[in-house]
C-alpha positions as CSV (number, residue, x, y, z in Angstrom):
1,X,21.0,-55.8,-28.6
2,X,19.8,-53.7,-25.8
3,X,18.9,-50.1,-26.5
4,X,18.7,-47.6,-23.7
5,X,15.7,-45.3,-24.0
6,X,15.7,-42.0,-22.2
7,X,12.4,-40.6,-20.8
8,X,11.3,-37.3,-22.2
9,X,12.3,-34.2,-20.2
10,X,11.1,-30.6,-20.0
11,X,13.4,-28.5,-22.2
12,X,11.8,-25.1,-21.8
13,X,8.8,-23.4,-20.1
14,X,7.3,-20.1,-21.1
15,X,4.6,-18.6,-19.0
16,X,2.3,-15.8,-20.2
17,X,0.4,-14.1,-17.4
18,X,-2.8,-12.2,-17.9
19,X,-3.5,-10.2,-14.8
20,X,-7.0,-9.3,-13.4
21,X,-8.7,-6.6,-15.4
22,X,-8.9,-4.2,-12.5
23,X,-5.1,-3.9,-12.3
24,X,-4.8,-2.3,-15.7
25,X,-1.6,-4.3,-16.3
26,X,-0.7,-5.6,-19.7
27,X,0.0,-9.4,-20.2
28,X,3.5,-10.4,-19.4
29,X,5.6,-13.3,-20.8
30,X,8.3,-14.9,-18.6
31,X,10.8,-17.6,-19.1
32,X,10.7,-20.5,-16.6
33,X,8.0,-22.3,-14.8
34,X,8.0,-20.6,-11.4
35,X,4.8,-18.5,-11.1
36,X,4.4,-15.4,-8.9
37,X,1.2,-13.6,-9.5
38,X,-1.9,-11.9,-8.0
39,X,-4.9,-14.0,-7.2
40,X,-7.1,-14.3,-10.3
41,X,-4.2,-14.2,-12.8
42,X,-4.6,-16.4,-15.9
43,X,-1.5,-18.4,-16.7
44,X,-0.8,-19.9,-20.1
45,X,2.2,-22.4,-20.2
46,X,4.1,-23.3,-23.3
47,X,6.3,-26.4,-22.6
48,X,9.0,-27.8,-24.9
49,X,10.3,-31.3,-24.5
50,X,13.6,-33.1,-25.2
51,X,11.9,-35.9,-27.1
52,X,8.6,-36.7,-28.7
53,X,5.8,-37.1,-26.2
54,X,2.5,-38.9,-26.7
55,X,0.7,-37.0,-23.8
56,X,1.5,-34.5,-21.1
57,X,-0.2,-33.3,-18.0
58,X,0.1,-30.9,-15.1
59,X,-0.4,-32.3,-11.6
60,X,-0.9,-29.8,-8.7
61,X,0.8,-31.1,-5.6
62,X,-1.3,-29.6,-2.9
63,X,-4.6,-29.2,-4.8
64,X,-4.4,-32.7,-6.1
65,X,-6.0,-32.0,-9.5
66,X,-4.6,-33.1,-12.8
67,X,-4.9,-31.1,-16.0
68,X,-4.1,-32.4,-19.5
69,X,-1.9,-30.4,-21.8
70,X,-2.7,-30.0,-25.4
71,X,-0.1,-30.5,-28.1
72,X,1.0,-27.2,-29.8
73,X,2.8,-29.1,-32.6
74,X,2.7,-32.7,-33.8
75,X,5.9,-34.2,-35.2
76,X,4.6,-37.1,-37.1
77,X,1.6,-39.4,-37.8
78,X,2.2,-41.2,-34.5
79,X,0.6,-38.2,-32.7
80,X,3.8,-37.5,-30.7
81,X,4.8,-33.9,-30.2
82,X,7.5,-31.8,-28.7
83,X,5.5,-28.7,-27.6
84,X,2.4,-28.6,-25.4
85,X,0.3,-25.9,-23.8
86,X,-2.2,-25.4,-21.0
87,X,-3.9,-22.7,-18.9
88,X,-4.9,-22.3,-15.3
89,X,-5.9,-19.6,-12.9
90,X,-3.8,-18.6,-9.9
91,X,-6.0,-19.0,-6.9
92,X,-3.8,-20.3,-4.0
93,X,-0.1,-21.0,-3.5
94,X,0.8,-24.5,-4.7
95,X,3.3,-26.5,-6.7
96,X,2.8,-28.1,-10.0
97,X,4.7,-31.0,-11.8
98,X,5.0,-31.5,-15.5
99,X,4.5,-35.2,-16.3
100,X,5.6,-36.3,-19.8
101,X,4.8,-39.7,-21.3
102,X,7.0,-40.9,-24.3
103,X,7.4,-44.2,-26.1
104,X,5.5,-47.0,-24.4
105,X,4.2,-44.6,-21.8
106,X,7.8,-44.2,-20.5
107,X,7.8,-41.3,-18.0
108,X,10.4,-39.6,-16.0
109,X,10.3,-40.8,-12.3
110,X,11.3,-37.3,-11.2
111,X,9.1,-34.9,-13.1
112,X,10.0,-31.2,-13.3
113,X,8.4,-29.3,-10.5
114,X,7.7,-25.5,-10.2
115,X,6.2,-23.3,-7.4
116,X,3.1,-21.1,-7.6
117,X,3.2,-18.2,-5.2
118,X,0.1,-16.0,-4.8
119,X,0.9,-12.3,-4.3
120,X,-1.5,-10.3,-2.2
121,X,-3.1,-7.1,-3.5
122,X,-2.7,-5.1,-0.3
123,X,-5.6,-3.0,1.0
124,X,-5.4,0.8,0.6
125,X,-3.5,2.9,3.1
126,X,-3.8,6.5,4.1
127,X,-3.1,9.1,6.7
128,X,-5.5,11.7,8.2
129,X,-3.4,14.8,8.4
130,X,-6.0,17.1,9.9
131,X,-7.4,16.6,12.5
132,X,-4.1,15.1,13.7
133,X,-4.0,12.3,16.3
134,X,-1.7,14.0,18.8
135,X,-3.9,16.8,20.2
136,X,-7.3,17.6,21.5
137,X,-9.4,19.3,18.7
138,X,-12.1,21.8,19.4
139,X,-14.7,23.5,17.2
140,X,-17.7,25.8,17.6
141,X,-21.1,24.3,16.7
142,X,-21.4,26.9,13.9
143,X,-17.9,26.3,12.5
144,X,-16.4,24.6,9.5
145,X,-14.0,21.6,10.1
146,X,-10.9,21.4,7.9
147,X,-10.1,17.9,6.9
148,X,-7.0,16.8,5.0
149,X,-5.9,13.3,4.1
150,X,-3.7,11.4,1.7
151,X,-4.4,7.9,0.4
152,X,-2.8,5.4,-1.9
153,X,-3.3,1.9,-3.3
154,X,-1.4,-0.7,-5.4
155,X,-3.8,-0.4,-8.4
156,X,-6.5,2.2,-7.7
157,X,-8.7,3.9,-5.2
158,X,-12.5,3.6,-5.6
159,X,-14.0,5.6,-2.7
160,X,-13.2,7.5,0.4
161,X,-16.0,7.8,2.9
162,X,-16.3,9.8,6.2
163,X,-18.5,8.5,9.0
164,X,-19.3,10.8,11.9
165,X,-21.3,10.2,15.1
166,X,-21.8,11.9,18.5
167,X,-21.5,10.4,21.9
168,X,-22.0,6.7,22.0
169,X,-24.5,6.6,19.1
170,X,-24.6,3.2,17.3
171,X,-25.3,4.8,13.9
172,X,-23.2,7.2,12.0
173,X,-23.7,9.8,9.3
174,X,-21.8,8.9,6.1
175,X,-20.4,11.4,3.6
176,X,-18.5,10.4,0.4
177,X,-15.4,12.5,0.1
178,X,-14.1,10.9,-3.1
179,X,-15.5,8.5,-5.8
180,X,-13.7,7.6,-8.9
181,X,-15.0,6.1,-12.2
182,X,-13.9,2.6,-13.2
183,X,-10.9,2.8,-15.5
184,X,-9.9,6.2,-14.1
185,X,-9.1,5.2,-10.5
186,X,-5.9,6.9,-9.3
187,X,-3.3,5.2,-7.2
188,X,-2.8,8.3,-5.0
189,X,-5.3,10.9,-3.8
190,X,-5.0,14.0,-1.7
191,X,-8.3,15.2,-0.3
192,X,-8.7,18.7,1.2
193,X,-12.3,19.3,2.5
194,X,-14.1,21.9,4.5
195,X,-17.1,20.4,6.3
196,X,-19.8,22.3,8.2
197,X,-19.9,21.0,11.8
198,X,-23.7,21.0,11.6
199,X,-23.5,18.3,8.9
200,X,-21.7,15.9,11.2
201,X,-22.9,13.6,13.9
202,X,-25.8,11.1,14.3
203,X,-28.2,10.8,11.4
204,X,-31.5,12.5,12.0
205,X,-30.1,15.0,14.4
206,X,-29.9,18.8,13.9
207,X,-26.2,18.7,14.4
208,X,-23.7,18.6,17.3
209,X,-24.2,21.1,20.2
210,X,-21.8,22.4,22.8
211,X,-20.4,19.6,24.9
212,X,-20.7,17.0,22.2
213,X,-17.8,14.8,21.2
214,X,-17.8,14.1,17.4
215,X,-16.2,10.8,16.3
216,X,-14.7,10.8,12.8
217,X,-13.8,7.6,10.9
218,X,-12.5,7.3,7.4
219,X,-12.9,4.2,5.2
220,X,-10.8,3.7,2.1
221,X,-11.9,1.3,-0.6
222,X,-9.8,0.1,-3.5
223,X,-10.8,-1.3,-6.9
224,X,-9.9,-4.9,-6.2
225,X,-12.3,-7.5,-7.8
226,X,-14.4,-9.4,-7.0
227,X,-14.1,-8.2,-3.4
228,X,-12.7,-4.8,-2.8
229,X,-10.0,-4.1,-0.2
230,X,-10.9,-1.9,2.7
231,X,-9.0,0.1,5.3
232,X,-10.5,2.1,8.2
233,X,-8.2,4.8,9.6
234,X,-7.7,5.5,13.2
235,X,-10.7,7.3,14.8
236,X,-10.4,11.0,15.6
237,X,-12.5,12.9,18.1
238,X,-13.4,16.6,17.9
239,X,-15.0,18.4,20.9
240,X,-17.7,21.1,20.4
241,X,-17.0,24.0,22.8
242,X,-18.1,27.6,23.4
243,X,-16.2,30.7,22.3
244,X,-14.5,31.2,25.6
245,X,-13.0,27.7,25.6
246,X,-12.0,28.1,22.0
247,X,-10.1,31.3,22.7
248,X,-8.3,29.6,25.6
249,X,-7.3,26.7,23.4
250,X,-6.1,29.0,20.7
251,X,-3.9,31.0,23.2
252,X,-2.4,27.7,24.4
253,X,-1.6,26.6,20.9
254,X,0.1,29.9,20.0
255,X,2.1,29.8,23.3
256,X,3.4,26.3,22.3
257,X,4.3,27.6,18.8
258,X,6.2,30.5,20.4
259,X,8.1,28.1,22.6
260,X,9.0,26.0,19.6
261,X,10.2,29.0,17.7
262,X,12.4,30.2,20.6
263,X,13.9,26.7,21.1
264,X,14.7,26.3,17.4
265,X,16.2,29.8,17.3
266,X,18.5,29.1,20.3
267,X,19.6,25.8,18.7
268,X,20.5,27.6,15.5
269,X,22.5,30.3,17.4
270,X,24.4,27.5,19.2
271,X,25.2,25.8,15.9
272,X,26.4,29.1,14.4
273,X,28.7,29.8,17.3
274,X,30.1,26.3,17.2
275,X,30.7,26.6,13.4
276,X,32.5,29.9,13.8
277,X,34.7,28.4,16.5
278,X,35.6,25.5,14.3
279,X,36.5,27.8,11.4
280,X,38.7,29.9,13.7
281,X,40.5,26.9,15.3
282,X,44.2,26.3,14.3
283,X,44.7,24.1,11.2
284,X,46.8,21.6,13.2
285,X,43.8,20.5,15.3
286,X,43.4,16.7,15.1
287,X,41.3,15.5,12.2
288,X,39.3,13.2,14.5
289,X,38.4,16.2,16.7
290,X,37.2,18.2,13.7
291,X,35.1,15.2,12.5
292,X,33.4,14.9,15.8
293,X,32.6,18.6,15.8
294,X,31.2,18.4,12.3
295,X,29.0,15.5,13.2
296,X,27.7,17.4,16.3
297,X,26.9,20.4,14.0
298,X,25.0,18.1,11.6
299,X,23.0,16.6,14.4
300,X,22.2,20.1,15.7
301,X,21.0,21.2,12.3
302,X,18.7,18.2,12.2
303,X,17.2,19.4,15.4
304,X,16.6,22.9,14.0
305,X,14.8,21.4,11.0
306,X,12.6,19.2,13.3
307,X,11.8,22.4,15.3
308,X,10.8,24.3,12.1
309,X,8.5,21.4,11.2
310,X,6.9,21.5,14.6
311,X,6.4,25.3,14.3
312,X,4.7,24.8,10.9
313,X,2.4,22.1,12.1
314,X,1.6,24.1,15.2
315,X,0.7,27.2,13.2
316,X,-1.4,25.1,10.8
317,X,-3.3,23.5,13.7
318,X,-3.9,26.9,15.3
319,X,-5.2,28.4,12.1
320,X,-7.3,25.4,11.5
321,X,-8.9,25.8,14.9
322,X,-9.4,29.5,14.3
């Protein structure tokens, strides 16, 4: 009599992920063998089989290493079991196979295979609101420079540092704008700061003087371990001028603001006239024509809102300069 013997197969896979401590995330249990996790995540696999297994192992396809699985439960005195477990760290994207060996070392020629996908912890990002990057910024040597920025990160911001230098100096003066304690690191920060111009520039100097160009650079550092993520924002340049030049720049800024106000006001008047005309039109006007007019009104209102934003930003910039 011939008895057909089926090789053992994977019946179930349960993965418990313990994320890196710096993320502050609790462990997570998932059903299925596919793994998507941050670098440094610890994975514990619980694997169930369709038949008793004498031994089981994981084979990493690209890495080439083999890891034995330990039995979670033994069925009988033969040492065969139906549940096995093992652990590994997610370091690189790979693929692993579950090899099961049953009676007389009978194995499945096509073992179950699952992907490992490493997810990146992205570096922090931010935006320097003031000084903005779309204008020439001027200050007096005795003034205070307003600085505003927003920053964010996937899991937490550690520090924000300002570097400043004058001219083509190879060294910069560093100033820490924000530093957070471990375990209390926010994912978002808004930093408003008033900095004396005399405290900027090249280390060892008495401060910038008229005619100097001050270069400003911001570095954002997150709480990623073991190596933190870093982002350097686009460099800003502020020019040190005298009072006469400062007044000339202020006058030019307010003239631009006035032009933006007049343009926004005229657009609003045009939209108002068009709306009144639409309301007074006969009810038998084609629906398609009315729809086109309403779309034009909506577009026009968007232009008004954009104009108001430009006015606000222009006033903010002018008052910052003042």
